[in-house]
C-alpha positions in Angstrom: 67.4 -16.1 1.9 66.2 -12.6 1.7 62.4 -14.4 -0.3 62.3 -16.2 3.3 63.2 -13.0 5.1 60.1 -11.3 3.4 57.9 -13.8 4.2 58.6 -14.0 7.8 58.1 -10.5 7.7 54.8 -10.3 6.1 53.7 -13.1 8.7 54.9 -11.4 11.6 53.1 -8.1 10.9 49.6 -8.9 9.1 49.0 -5.4 7.8 51.4 -5.6 5.3 49.7 -9.0 3.9 46.6 -6.9 3.2 45.9 -3.7 2.3 43.4 -1.2 3.9 39.8 -2.0 2.5 39.1 1.9 2.5 42.0 4.0 2.4 44.1 5.9 4.8 43.6 7.5 7.9 43.6 11.2 7.0 44.0 14.0 9.6 40.6 14.5 9.7 40.3 11.1 10.5 42.7 11.1 13.2 41.1 14.3 14.7 37.5 12.2 14.7 38.8 9.2 16.2 40.9 11.4 19.0 37.1 13.1 19.7 35.3 9.7 19.7 38.3 7.9 22.0 37.9 11.1 24.0 34.2 10.3 25.1 35.1 7.3 27.3 32.4 5.5 26.2 33.1 1.9 27.7 32.8 4.0 31.3 29.9 6.4 30.4 26.6 5.8 29.2 26.1 2.3 30.5 23.0 0.6 30.2 20.7 -0.1 32.8 21.4 3.7 34.4 19.6 7.0 33.6 21.9 9.5 32.2 22.0 13.0 31.0 22.2 12.2 27.0 25.5 14.9 26.5 27.9 13.6 29.2 26.7 10.0 29.9 27.2 10.5 33.1 24.0 9.3 35.8 22.0 11.7 36.8 19.2 9.7 38.5 19.8 7.3 41.6 21.1 3.9 40.7 18.2 2.1 42.1 15.7 4.5 39.6 13.2 2.5 38.0 11.6 4.6 35.5 12.2 4.9 31.6 15.3 5.9 29.6 17.4 3.6 31.4 17.9 0.6 29.3 20.4 1.4 26.8 22.3 4.7 25.3 22.9 4.2 21.8 21.1 6.9 20.4 22.0 9.3 23.0 25.7 9.0 22.4 25.2 8.7 18.8 23.8 12.4 19.5 26.6 13.5 22.0 29.3 12.5 19.7 26.9 14.8 16.7 27.3 17.5 19.2 31.1 17.4 19.8 32.1 17.7 16.1 29.1 20.3 15.2 26.8 18.1 13.5 23.3 17.9 14.9 21.2 14.7 14.9 17.4 14.5 16.0 18.3 14.3 19.8 16.7 16.0 23.3 14.5 17.6 23.7 13.4 17.8 20.2 13.0 13.9 20.8 13.3 12.4 24.2 15.7 9.5 24.7 13.5 6.5 24.8 13.1 5.2 21.3 15.2 7.7 20.4 17.8 5.2 17.5 14.3 4.6 15.6 13.0 8.2 15.4 17.2 8.9 14.6 16.8 6.5 11.5 13.6 7.8 9.8 14.8 12.3 10.5 17.8 11.6 8.8 16.1 10.5 5.3 13.8 13.3 6.3 13.9 16.7 4.6 15.1 17.7 7.6 17.6 15.5 8.0 19.1 16.4 4.4 18.6 20.1 5.4 20.9 19.5 8.1 23.7 18.0 5.8 23.0 14.3 6.2 22.7 12.2 3.5 21.9 8.8 2.4 25.6 6.4 1.9 25.6 3.2 -0.1 27.5 0.1 0.7 29.7 -0.9 3.8 33.2 0.1 2.3 31.5 4.0 1.6 30.9 3.8 5.0 34.4 2.9 6.3 36.1 5.3 3.8 34.3 8.5 5.0 34.7 7.5 8.1 38.8 7.4 7.5 38.8 10.8 6.1 36.9 12.4 8.8 33.3 12.2 8.2 30.6 11.5 11.0 28.9 8.3 9.8 26.0 6.2 11.4 25.0 2.9 10.7 21.6 2.7 12.2 18.4 0.5 12.3 14.6 0.9 13.1 12.9 -1.5 14.9 9.8 -2.8 12.9 8.3 -3.2 16.3 7.0 0.6 17.6 7.6 -0.3 21.5 10.8 -1.7 20.5 14.2 0.0 20.5 16.4 0.3 17.3 20.1 0.5 17.6 22.8 3.1 16.1 26.5 3.2 15.8 29.2 5.5 14.5 31.9 4.4 12.2 35.3 4.8 13.7 38.2 5.1 11.1 39.9 2.0 10.8 43.0 0.2 8.4 40.8 -3.4 8.4 41.1 -5.8 5.1 38.5 -6.1 2.2 38.3 -9.5 4.2 37.4 -8.0 7.4 34.8 -5.8 6.7 33.3 -8.2 4.2 33.2 -11.0 7.1 32.2 -8.5 10.1 31.2 -4.8 8.3 33.4 -1.3 9.4 34.3 -0.5 12.7 32.0 1.3 14.6 32.2 2.8 18.5 28.7 1.9 20.5 26.9 2.4 23.6 24.8 -0.5 24.1 24.1 -3.7 26.5 28.0 -3.6 26.4 29.5 -0.3 25.6 32.4 -0.4 23.3 35.2 1.6 22.0 35.8 -0.4 18.7 34.0 -2.7 17.7 32.7 -4.9 14.3 29.9 -2.9 13.1 28.1 -7.0 12.1 28.4 -8.0 15.5 27.0 -4.8 17.3 23.7 -5.4 15.4 23.5 -9.4 16.7 20.6 -8.5 18.9 18.4 -7.4 16.5 17.2 -9.8 14.6 17.3 -9.2 10.4 18.7 -6.1 11.3 22.4 -6.7 9.5 22.7 -6.4 6.6 20.2 -5.7 4.8 17.8 -3.8 7.5 20.5 -1.0 8.2 20.6 2.1 7.2 24.2 4.1 6.6 24.0 8.2 6.6 27.0 10.8 6.5 27.6 14.6 7.4 30.4 16.6 6.7 32.6 17.7 10.2 32.9 21.3 10.1 
């Protein structure tokens, strides 16, 4: 009877059936998640509007047809960095157009390393560092200099090893469809060749 009760408990509570892949979410990780959720990405940094890179609010009329209105992954990433006191390449040093590819290159430069960014090897490390409250980005430089790359921020998550293997870390993104919580593998689906071999991972301590 006891064994049957335990089995039912495991079935009813999937979290008990699979340990988190990447350790617990620390207090620093909880603070990071709260900050990211507080940015309201699903209602700001919306595609097809020209936005203020820091706030995500539209700063041009809805019928504006100039550059800088497609998607805003890199502006959102830069704004999130600013919220937690971490610099990454952003306006005015680089405009919003094609910024994600420029950020991907910049992280690996001397300027990026001097600013505190370091390369991370592996998806498990990326999720673990985010769970411990570090700012972690997964980014892709488009091989076509006239087409945009993509960048997302890893958010703390207690996903299992099986989930990590199937879908990568959990991320928050601005894109064609903004998502507060989304599997990284799906976030790069519109960039052929990006996932998983074409992406790069970088992390920065949060002050």
